VEXFI-251037 format. One record per residue: residue in one letter; x, y, z of N, C-alpha, C in turn. Coordinates in pm, whole numbers, plus 50000, padded with zeros to 5 digits. Layout:
aXYZXYZXYZ;...
***
This chain:
x447308450144494446888445744634447148432144657;x447848423444778447848409944766446418406444787;x446498391544737445428382844740444878380344881;x443988388444925443498385645084442988370845070;x442378365244968441568352744991442888339945017;x443808342344980444898335645001445588336345130;x445578345945167446058348645322445458355645411;x444048354245397442918359745477443108356445624;x443418345545679443508342445816444898342745892;x445938349545784447118350345834447258357845968;x446178367345964446428380646077445758376046199;x445088363146213444538358046313445448358046460;x445198366546539445878366246678445528357446774;x446718353046848446358344146972445778354247089;x446198366347089445448376847192446078389647156;x445428400047210445968412947217446188416947366;x446808427547386446858433147525446228447147517;x445928450647608444908462047653445708473547640;x445658482047564446368495047537447488493247415;x447418482547375448298480647236448098487647114;x448788492347045448588500146932448628488146802;x447238487746718447538476046600447358482046476;x447468495046467447608502246342446628511446328;x446278515646207445668529146153444148524546084;x443138533646078442328528546007442698534545852;x441928525745762442188528245614441278522145532;x441128519645406439878517545330439618501045320;x440328493645427440228480845424440308477345581;x440388487445649440478483345807439558495345878;x438938490445966437698497546064437878492346179;x438048503146286437958500746416436688507246498;x436098498046573434798500146655435028498546797;x434398508546897434538502147016433678492947053;x432558492647011431408483947014430638483147134;x430558493147221429748495747339428388496747302;x427678487747314426418488047293425718472047318;x424188474347287423528459347298424068448147181;x423668437247201424158426147113423358426646969;x422208434646988421698438646855422558448646778;x423048459746840423758470746784425218464146741;x425638457546799426978451046734426788442846626;x425918435846644425378423946510424948433246399;x424168443146410423768452846312425088458246231;x425998463246301427248470746281428228458446204;x428258446146231428778435246161428158433046011;x427018434446030426158432845891426428443845817;x426568454945853426668465245765428358468845685;x429008464145790430428464245742430618454445669;x430158442145673430458431145596429838431645461;x428778439245474428118440845318429158452145229;x429338463845311430178471445267431698468245191;x432148457645283433598452445232433418443845125;x432398435245122431848425944995431788434044871;x431278447144893431068454444767432148459744704;x433348460344789434608469644763435868460844743;x436838460444844437788452344832438048443044955;x437188438445022437118432845120437598443345250;x437828433645374438508443445487438118437445619;x438668442545699438768438145847437958448945926;x437208443046004436438452546105436988448046253;x437248454646346437748453446465436918459746569;x436328451046646435248457946741435818456146900;x436118465146957436778466247079438148474147058;x438168481246955439488491446949438878504646884;x439568516946983439128527346927439728533746798;x439178547246771439538551946655441198554646616;x441678551246745443358557446733444018542246701;x443208531346698443998518446706444248512846852;x443828516246912444298512747076443208501047113;x443668490347155442898480847205442388485147351;x441208483847347440208483847494439608470847499;x439118463747415438288453347439437008457447492;x435688446947460434638446947495434218435747577;x433338439747675432648429547783432208417747676;x432588404647722431768394547648432388380147717;x431238377647802431448363947860430968351547765;x430968341347790430798329747702429408330747657;x428508335147737426968334547680426958345247599;x427398358347601427348368347512428078364347360;x429148359647393429958353447280429158344547179;x428448334847256427568325347159426288331147120;x425548344047189424598349747121425128358947029;x426208365147025426688372946911427018365346781;x427658352746814427948345746712426948339946643;x425928334846700424368333846637423908343846569;x423738354146615423178366246559424108371846432;x425348372646430426268373246336425938365246211;x426038349946238426008339846165424578343746083;x423658346346136422118347446075422108357045999;x422798369246039422558381245969423428380745834;x424668374945830425418370745729424778359945618;x424258349045677423238340745609422028345945533;x421658357245579420568365645536420978372745416;x422028378445413422348387545311422188379045129;x421858392145078421848384744937422658392544841;x423318384544728423358371344712424038362944822;x424208349544829424638341644928426068343644964;x426318344845091427478349545117428188334045171;x429328328245119429978314845164430608316145266;x430798304645331431738305945455433128308745431;x433678304245306434868309845283435268323445242;x434168332145253434278345745232434648354345348;x434348348645462434388357445576434988347645701;x435538355545823435748347245936435648356746033;x435088350046171434818360446266435518353746395;x436248359746466437128358446573436938366946700;x436788357046823436728363646923438208359747010;x438788372147008440318373847039440388376147199;x441218370247286441168373847420441908388747434;x441968392647540442568405447560443218403047684;x444638405147671445438404847818445558417947877;x446108417548008446498433548079447648437147991;x447738451348035448918456447929450268449947952;x450798443748045452068435548048452078422747991;x450668418647930450738404047880450918393447992;x450808397548109451028386248211449698378848231;x448758384648196447358374448228446218380348161;x445338371848137444548375348037442908381548130;x442678390648072441438398048118440258389948109;x439468390648231438428378848233437078385148158;x436468376848040435568381347977435578395047882;x436928396847853437178409947775437828404647632;x437038408347516437518403647402437548415947265;x438188412047183438168417847073437468411146931;x436518416046882435638406546767436608415046656;x436708400246567437578405646446436918397346341;x436218406446255435658401846126436518404546026;x436858392745939437698393845835436848390145698;x436738397645603435838397545479436818398745351;x436598388445259437308386945146436708395945012;x437628399344921436788407144837436038397644722;x434868401144721433788389344641434098392344508;x433998382444412433938379244237432338382244194;x431648382244283430088382844265429978394344166;x429288391644034428848402443969427758411343985;x427268410044127425958415944177426378423344319;x425578433444325425948440744456425228433144579;x426068430544686425738424444779424418433244883;x423378427544943422388435845033422568430745175;x422378441445244421948438245387420378442045443;x419778434645473418348438145487417728449945374;x417908444645259417438454645142418278463145098;x419328467945182419998479845142421298476445099;x421928485145023423428482044977424418491845016;x425118486845080426488495745142427828494245066;x428668502745073429948503545026430948510945114;x432188509945088433328512745137433838525245088;x433978538245107434318550145021435068557145105;x436458563945089436918572945175436868569445316;x437208555345335437138553845456435968554845561;x434808553945482433608555045568432548547045482;x431538545745546430688535345493429308544245414;x428928539945317428038547045232427038539445203;x425698540945218424498534745195424148540745040;x424008532644944423668535244814422508540344778;x422318550944718420848554444655420338547044537;x419328550844491418908542744366419738547944243;x419838562444264420848563844133422238560844138;x422668557244235424008553844290424008537844222;x423238532144271422958513844237422968516144065;x421828524744015421958525843865423278525743789;x424038538243865425238537843793426368526943807;x426168520043899427098507943912426598497643819;x425468496243792424808484843712425548491243569;x425388501643522425448505443392426958505243375;x427698508743477429438505543459429658492243462;x429118485043526429388470143528428918462343413;x427878464943346427388461143242428398464743096;x428918478043104429818480143006431108475643013;x431558472243112433068466043136432848449243113;x431628444043146431548432043111431148428142964;x430638438442890430368437942745431898438142677;x432448447642727433888453342669434888440642678;x434858435542806435738425642841435328408742772;x434228407642762433648394942684433408393842564;x433318406542505432848406242366433518415742253;x434498421942302435358433342202436398429542179;x436878420442213438258411642184439468414042256;x439208418942418440378418842506440778406442546;x442108404042589442688392442626441528381642673;x440958386042774439918378342841438948374642762;x438358386142670437268378642591437828368642473;x439148372242430439478359642330439738345742392;x439698345742517439748332142564438448326842561;x437468331642550436088330842567435588327042407;x435398316342357434898317942199433428316542193;x433078321742074431728317242036430608318642112;x429818308742108428668309742172428658312742352;x429718307142394430228304942518430108321742595;x430818330242497431078341942530429628351642529;x428618348042430427278354542444426628347542556;x426738334042587425818329542700426528335342838;x427648336242873428348345742976427928358142982;x427828365342871427268378742884425738379842936;x424898368842853423448369842902423268367243017;x423988358243092424148353843237424238366443333;x425028371943289425478384043371424618392243366;x424088396243255422868406643220421618402943295;x421578390143312420378386043393420378388443513;x421678384643569421718386043688421668401843749;x422108410443662421998426643674420318428743669;x420018423543564418658427043557417568423543669;x418008412743711417118409243828417298417643940;x418418425243972418638433944076418128446644038;x418158450543913417478463143883416008462243929;x415418451443877414208448043884413828449644042;x414568445244141414368450044289414448464344312;x414928471044221414788485244247413468491644214;x412608485044109411288488044086410458485144210;x410778473144278410328470744372409978481944506;x411458484744511411578495744613410698508044610;x410668509744483409708521744427408228522144500;x407628507544490406548505344521406108503544685;x407688504944752407568501944882407998515544966;x408088523744896408688539044945407798542445081;x406668540745099406088542445238406798533545330;x407058523545312407818517045457409298520745428;x410038524045334411008529445358411338543245425;x410128549345440410358563545490410048560345653;x409598548645685408998547045842410148536545885;x411508541145882412498534345953412178535646119;x412418527346185412428527546330413368539146404;x412888543346494413888552846562414918546946605;x414798535946657416038526746699417128529346589;x416638525046478417468523446359418378535046307;x417418547446348417948560346301418948563346403;x418828561046533419778564046629421138557346623;x420878544646577422088537346550422808540846445;x422148545346314422918551946224423838562446283;x423158571946346423608581546384424938578146490;x425038571146564426178561146632427168558646555;x426528550346459427698546946375428578555246241;x427928568246266428608579946187428078580046052;x426838573146012426668573045884425818583445882;x425718590545749424548599445709423568596345594;x422688592245608421558588645516420318598245509;x420648611245521419578619845517419278621945372;x419848619845270419658622145127418828609245069;x418738599345152418438585645065417058587845036;x415978592245113414718592545084414418600544974;x415108614344953414748625844857415178615044711;x416048607344729416398600644603415548592144553;x414498588544639413878576444587412658580544502;x412318598744509411538604844428411978603944272;x413158601744260413668597044113413708587244032;x413158575244117413228563244087412438561343952;x411228566343905410478565143770411528567643701;x412178582443671412928581443567413838573643558;x414668570143670415938561643659415488547243594;x414298542343639413828528443598413868528643436;x413178540643383413038540043236414418541543168;x415478547043262416878547543164417298536643182;x416998527643279417688514143284416998504543195;x415768507943181415008497643088415788498042954;x415838510442932416598515942796418018509742779;x418578509842884420228503442860420088488242853;x419098482342917418898469842900418548464442753;x417378471842671417128468342553418478472842458;x419128480242499420538481342406421498472442442;x421818466542536422358456542547421978440842481;x420518440842488420078431142400420518431342255;x420188444042211420458444742061421848443442061;x422708446642118424298448042098424678428542088;x423988423742183424358409342205423888402542082;x422588405542033421768399341916422888401341800;x423538414841783424248417841665425838410241661;x426128408241785427338400741823427408385241786;x426138381941827425838365741814425488364041655;x425188373241583424808372841439426128374441377;x427038381341422428348383141350429398372841362;x429158364841475429908352941498429318340941404;x428008337641416427398329241322427898331841160;x427998343941136428568347041002429978344140960;x430748343841066432138340841058432468327941073;x431628319641102431698303541101431888299740955;
***
C-alpha cells in the first residue's frame, strides 16, 4: 500500500459536481450522506477518525451516497465554522493525542452537474486520516473503534485484550529475538524500548479494569446515542454482555504481563553475560 502520509493531501479537490461518481467504498474509503444535526455529523467524524487511526488510515466523505454519487450537504459559513470547531474539539479529545499532521478536514464546494456554477452553501466534507505508528489503540469517548470488512466495529474488552496480547508478542519478537529490526537495536536500548512499549500497553489495560468498575454507567447510554448508532449502521448489541467477562480477562492479562517481565529480565541478564 502506498505511504498515505507522504501523499495524503494529494486527493484534495478544488470542487465536486453534483451527481459526480467519485469511486466505491472499500476498507480505506467511506461515504456518508451526513443528513443530520451538527452533533450527529461531528460524532460520525469522531468514530470514523478513531477507526481509521486504529487500522490503515482512510478517507471519510460526508455528502456522498453509498454508490459514490456526490449529493452534498447544506453547510453555510456559520455551520462550517461550527463543524470545524466541533470536529477539532473531538479529535483533540481523543487518547492518545492525535497530532495535526495525522489528519485533515476539508469543506469542498459542490457545483451543479454541468460544473458551470457553484451551488450555494452545498459542500462535501472530506476527512483524511493517516495510518498511525502509535503502539496503543486510539479511543474516542472511552471507546475503541476499528475498520473491519468495510464497516466500523467497536471493540469489546476481549477483543482489546487480544489486540494487546498480539501487539506484545509482535514487539517482543521484533525487538528481542534477532530479527533484522531487532539486530539494529543493541543491548540496553532494546530492553528499554520493550519496557516502554509494555508500560504503554499496561496503562491501556489498566483502563479496562476501570471500565469494569464503571459498568453501571456503560449500561446507561443515552437514547440519542443509541439511535445514532442505528443510523450509522453499527451493531453494538453484544458489547455489554462482554463486560461480564472482564474479571476473567483481567486475570489473564495480569498473567501475560508477569510473563513479559520475566522474559525481559532473562533477556537483560543474557545480554549482561555476553558482554
